N, C-alpha and C positions, 0 to 999 in steps of 0.2 A: 504494500500500500504506500503511495507517495506521501512524502512529508509535505502537507499542504501549506506549511508556513515558510518553507525554504524556497526562495526564488533564485533564478539564475543571476550571475553577476550583471550589473547594470539594470536589473529588473525593477528597482525602486522607481526609476524615472518613468517606466512604462506604467506602473501601478498608479503613480501620481497623475499622469496624463489621463488614464482611464477614469480615475476618481473625479476629475474635473471635466469629463465628457469632451476631452480634447485628444482623440485617438491619433496616432501617428499615421502618416501616409503609408509607411512600410515598416515592418519589424524584421531586422536581419539577425538571424541566429548564426553566430560564427563558430566554426568547429575546426579543429586541427591546427596545422601550422600557421602561426601568426594571428590566431583568432582574436587575441586581446587587442592588438593594434587595429585590426579590421573593425572590431566593434567600436573602438574609440573614434575611428574615422566616421562611421555611421552616425554616432551620437553628436558629432560636431556639426552635422548638417541641419539640425533643428527640427525638420519635418519628419525625420525617421528616428527609430530607436534601434540600437545595436545591443544584442545580448550575447553571452558566451556560454557554451557548454564546455565546462572545464574538462581537461583530460582525466580519464579514469572515473568519470561521473556518469551514472546511468541517467538518461533523460527522464525515466520514470520516477527518479528520486526528487525531482524538482516540480514546483508549481509554476506553470507557464501562463502568465497573465496576458494571453493573446486573443481573448474572445473578441470576435468581430474584426480581426486584423488580417491584412494580407501579409504573409510571411515568406521570406526567402532564407534558405539554409545555404550559407556560404561555406562550402565544403573544401577545406584546405587539406594538404597532404597529411596522411596519418590514419584517420579513422577508416574502418572498413565499412562496406555497404550495409551490413546488418545494423550497425549503430545509427547510420543515417536514416534507414527505414524506420527504426524504432523512434527516433527523434521526430520524423515527419508524422508518424502515427500519434505521438504524444501531443504535438501541436494541433492536429486536427481534433483530437478528443478534447482538448482544452478550449475549443471553439474558434480556431482560426478559420477564416473564410477560404483561404487557399494556402498551399505550401509549395513553393518552387525550390527545387534542389539544383544548385549551381556549383558544379565542380570547378574550383579555381585553377587547377593545374592544366586544364584543357585549353587549347588555342581555338577560340570561337570565331576566327576571322573567315573561315569557310562557310558558305551558306549551307543550311541543313540538307538541301538536295544533293550536295556533294560530300556529305559527312562520312568519314571513314567508319566502317562497321565496328571497329575495335575501340572507338573512342566513347567515353561516357557522354551522355546527352544531358541537356537541361530538361528537367521534367517538372510538371506542375500537377499537384493533386488537389482536389477540391473536397470540401466538407459535403456530406450528403445533404441534399435539400429536404427540408422538413415536409414540404408540400408533396414530395414524391415518395414519402415513406410508405404510403398505402399501396404503392405499386409493387413493392418488393415482396 
């Protein structure tokens, strides 16, 4: 069971914005190599919030205050796919509108139509729509 009081680093800024009904344009969850510096850069922009998933921390052990937010996972070198998938699931279960996974080590200068099959892609996952729940 997650510790509902423990928020990710830099999460207080997001909680404060949510409390005053001032949601950010985007929440970036930075993971892996140079995550702390990436999150600080996001936080300097003012309209966004950068959070960090610290090394050796399970996403399930944190309270993610992302309800109603668009999220991007900035995936730096280090973490394996299962951790990123677990993080994306936690963000969606916490109420994120969508979660886009962006691997930072990939060169995205090529259009998707010419994308090498062996390269990780940018992927976006959406929260299930409540009005469609009766269809399932």
